[in-house]
Structure formats: C-alpha cells, structure tokens
C-alpha distance (Angstrom), angle and dihedral (degrees) to the residues before:
residue distance angle dihedral
X1 . . .
X2 3.78 . .
X3 3.81 115.2 .
X4 3.76 119.8 176.6
X5 3.77 116.2 -154.2
X6 3.80 138.4 164.5
X7 3.77 115.2 -7.7
X8 3.82 91.9 -8.8
X9 3.81 90.2 76.2
X10 3.78 92.8 52.3
X11 3.81 122.4 97.4
X12 3.78 122.0 -127.7
X13 3.80 95.5 -90.4
X14 3.82 92.3 48.8
X15 3.79 92.8 48.7
X16 3.79 90.9 47.5
X17 3.77 96.6 49.8
X18 3.81 95.8 37.9
X19 3.80 93.6 62.6
X20 3.80 102.2 26.7
X21 3.76 124.1 93.3
X22 3.80 95.7 157.3
X23 3.85 94.1 94.3
X24 3.85 88.3 65.4
X25 3.82 92.6 53.5
X26 3.81 93.9 41.4
X27 3.80 90.3 47.8
X28 3.79 92.1 48.5
X29 3.83 92.7 50.4
X30 3.82 90.3 46.4
X31 3.80 90.7 49.9
X32 3.83 91.8 49.0
X33 3.81 93.3 49.2
X34 3.80 93.6 46.6
X35 3.81 92.8 46.3
X36 3.81 94.6 48.9
X37 3.79 103.0 33.9
X38 3.80 98.1 36.6
X39 3.81 114.0 19.4
X40 3.83 98.9 33.1
X41 3.80 89.9 38.7
X42 3.82 90.3 55.8
X43 3.80 90.7 42.3
X44 3.79 88.0 57.9
X45 3.78 90.9 53.8
X46 3.79 100.9 -91.7
X47 3.79 114.7 158.0
X48 3.79 104.7 -167.8
X49 3.79 106.4 118.1
X50 3.77 93.4 20.7
X51 3.84 105.6 89.0
X52 3.79 99.1 -175.2
X53 3.79 150.0 46.8
X54 3.80 115.1 -82.3
X55 3.82 123.6 -139.2
X56 3.81 94.3 -139.0
X57 3.82 110.2 18.1
X58 3.80 94.9 176.2
X59 3.80 92.5 55.6
X60 3.78 90.7 47.7
X61 3.78 91.7 48.7
X62 3.81 92.0 51.0
X63 3.79 90.5 46.5
X64 3.81 89.7 52.7
X65 3.80 91.0 50.2
X66 3.82 92.4 50.3
X67 3.80 91.0 46.5
X68 3.82 90.1 50.2
X69 3.80 92.2 53.5
X70 3.80 90.8 47.7
X71 3.80 91.9 49.7
X72 3.84 91.3 50.2
X73 3.77 89.0 52.1
X74 3.82 91.3 50.5
X75 3.78 90.5 51.5
X76 3.81 92.1 51.8
X77 3.81 90.0 46.2
X78 3.81 89.2 60.7
X79 3.78 90.5 56.1
X80 3.78 89.7 49.9
X81 3.83 91.4 55.9
X82 3.81 92.7 62.9
X83 3.79 94.8 49.9
X84 3.84 120.8 93.9
X85 3.81 92.1 -125.6
X86 3.82 89.7 65.9
X87 3.84 87.3 66.7
X88 3.81 103.2 33.0
X89 3.81 123.8 32.4
X90 3.87 107.6 -116.1
X91 3.77 115.5 -103.1
X92 3.82 93.7 -125.7
X93 3.81 93.2 74.3
X94 3.85 126.7 70.1
X95 3.85 96.4 -100.8
X96 3.80 93.3 39.2
X97 3.79 118.7 153.1
X98 3.77 96.5 33.9
X99 3.78 117.5 129.7
X100 3.82 116.2 -117.2
X101 3.77 112.4 -133.1
X102 3.83 107.3 -115.0
X103 3.81 93.7 -132.6
X104 3.80 90.8 61.3
X105 3.83 90.1 71.8
X106 3.79 101.1 18.4
X107 3.80 94.8 59.6
X108 3.83 98.6 60.8
X109 3.81 92.0 37.4
X110 3.82 94.0 52.0
X111 3.78 92.0 44.8
X112 3.81 89.4 52.4
X113 3.81 92.2 46.7
X114 3.81 91.5 49.5
X115 3.81 90.8 50.4
X116 3.80 92.7 48.7
X117 3.82 94.3 49.2
X118 3.80 94.3 43.7
X119 3.80 91.3 46.0
X120 3.79 92.6 50.5
X121 3.79 99.1 42.3
X122 3.83 93.4 44.7
X123 3.80 89.1 47.8
X124 3.80 92.2 52.0
X125 3.80 92.4 47.5
X126 3.78 95.3 48.3
X127 3.79 94.5 43.8
X128 3.80 90.4 52.6
X129 3.81 89.2 50.6
X130 3.78 89.2 48.1
X131 3.80 94.5 51.0
X132 3.79 93.7 48.4
X133 3.79 90.8 49.4
X134 3.81 100.3 -112.6
X135 3.80 94.5 120.9
X136 3.79 140.8 16.4
X137 3.81 123.9 -137.7
X138 3.74 131.6 -159.2
X139 3.80 122.4 -137.5
X140 3.82 103.6 -163.9
X141 3.81 95.5 177.4
X142 3.80 92.2 70.4
X143 3.80 133.8 73.5
X144 3.80 89.2 -157.3
X145 3.77 129.9 -0.8
X146 3.79 140.7 178.4
X147 3.78 95.0 -126.9
X148 3.79 96.1 -169.4
X149 3.82 94.0 50.1
X150 3.81 92.3 46.9
X151 3.81 90.3 48.5
X152 3.79 90.1 52.3
X153 3.79 92.5 49.4
X154 3.79 89.9 51.0
X155 3.80 94.1 43.9
X156 3.82 96.4 46.4
X157 3.82 101.2 33.9
X158 3.81 122.7 4.0
X159 3.82 101.8 45.1
X160 3.82 95.9 41.8
X161 3.79 88.1 54.7
X162 3.80 90.0 56.1
X163 3.80 91.1 51.0
X164 3.81 92.6 46.5
X165 3.78 93.5 47.2
X166 3.81 91.0 47.3
X167 3.78 91.4 52.1
X168 3.80 91.9 49.3
X169 3.84 89.8 50.4
X170 3.79 90.9 48.0
X171 3.79 93.6 50.6
X172 3.79 91.1 47.1
X173 3.82 89.5 51.1
X174 3.78 90.7 51.2
X175 3.82 90.2 52.4
X176 3.81 90.9 48.5
X177 3.82 91.3 50.0
X178 3.77 92.2 53.4
X179 3.79 94.0 42.0
X180 3.82 86.3 52.7
X181 3.82 88.4 55.9
X182 3.77 96.8 -115.5
X183 3.82 107.3 178.1
X184 3.78 113.7 -95.1
X185 3.82 94.6 -124.8
X186 3.79 91.2 50.7
X187 3.81 90.6 46.5
X188 3.80 92.6 51.9
X189 3.81 95.8 44.5
X190 3.81 89.7 44.0
X191 3.80 91.1 52.1
X192 3.81 92.6 52.3
X193 3.81 92.0 45.7
X194 3.78 91.0 48.0
X195 3.81 93.1 51.6
X196 3.79 89.9 52.0
X197 3.81 90.3 51.0
X198 3.79 90.9 50.5
X199 3.82 90.8 49.8
X200 3.80 92.3 50.4
X201 3.79 92.0 45.2
X202 3.77 90.8 51.1
X203 3.79 90.8 51.1
X204 3.84 89.4 50.0
X205 3.81 90.5 50.9
X206 3.79 91.7 49.6
X207 3.80 92.1 51.0
X208 3.81 91.9 44.8
X209 3.80 91.9 53.3
X210 3.82 94.8 45.5
X211 3.77 97.3 43.6
X212 3.81 97.3 27.2
X213 3.79 93.9 -137.9
X214 3.79 94.6 143.6
X215 3.79 132.5 31.1
X216 3.79 110.8 -89.4
X217 3.81 114.5 -124.8
X218 3.80 115.3 -143.8
X219 3.80 137.1 167.0
C-alpha cells in the first residue's frame, strides 16, 4: 500500500518553493544593485549603457530616479513575503492575530512578476530580431542613438535582469502561497493559469513593440 503524505505528495516545483526563501533574498539584492548602480547612476547623469543623446535628459534622469525607488520597494516587498507578519497580523497592534488573506499580497506581487518576465522576454526577442535585421525599432526619446549598441546592452544586460527579477518574485510568491496554506489543487491550477497569462502577456508585449500600437513601458 503506497500512501503519499506531507511533502512526498508535492511535485518538484512545490517542494522547491515550499522550503526555499533564498529567491526573496537574491531578488532583494538584485533589486538593490540594479536600483543603485543602474537607475540612480543614470539619474545622476551617468551615461554608461545609454549610447546616445537624449531629447530631454532631465525628464529621463527623474524617470530613472523614480524607477530606482520603485525597484528598491519591490526588493523589500520580497523580503516581507517570507516573514510571518506578512501572513498573520503581529500581536503588538490592535488587530493582532488576524490572518491576512493571501490574495492581498499575492495579487500585486504576481502582477509585478508577470510584467517583469513579459518585459524581459519580449525585449530579448525583439532585440534579437532587430540585430538580425528582421525588424526596425524607433527610439523616440533620443536625438541620436547607436541602435546596435543599445540593442546589445538591452539584450545582454537590461532585459535579462527583468527576467531574472521576475522569476525571483514568482518563486517568492509561490513560497508565500504555500506558507499561507493555499490548497494544493488551487495552487497547481493557479500556477498553470498564471503561466498562460505570462505567455499571453509576453506575446502582447512583443506585438506592441514590433507594431508600436501601445506605448512601451521601460525602466
């Protein structure tokens, strides 16, 4: 008689995410380094990684600063998801002891992770197509730009960071869901549904970049 109980009934992904908190720490460190050494560096006027002359440097610098602050917040949010007080309100406040509904924190985190992955994967796909000459892209924020060099920066550095950060956020969300005792069937169905959504969102981003039918969002 073969009875599967506890972690034995979990698949590899469920076992990995149930016991692993390292994606939150790795994601937080990655967010901190990107915010400081990329976004804040560009906000201060740094030009490495920007091979061109911008139309409105001050607006770009302010945008980089805001993006850096948002990225730092996202990194800290990942750490919050692995702490007990993200599931149960601490006892030292008036409503202490109440259980926090998982969707309250999972929803924004999963939306952010989906955006990061779709942004990165679509950027990698379109930059490869650009470099091999299949498509042409417009960069309206620049007066002049070395398109090939910018595409290489995005392909080799910027877009992979988005994918990596999105994966870390997704793994942390999976850990939080299991730590919050989300039912296994709901967790599995939700994971499949979420992957489909990410795939469709990535396809939408690719089409939007190629055909320019919506404004492209970039940090």
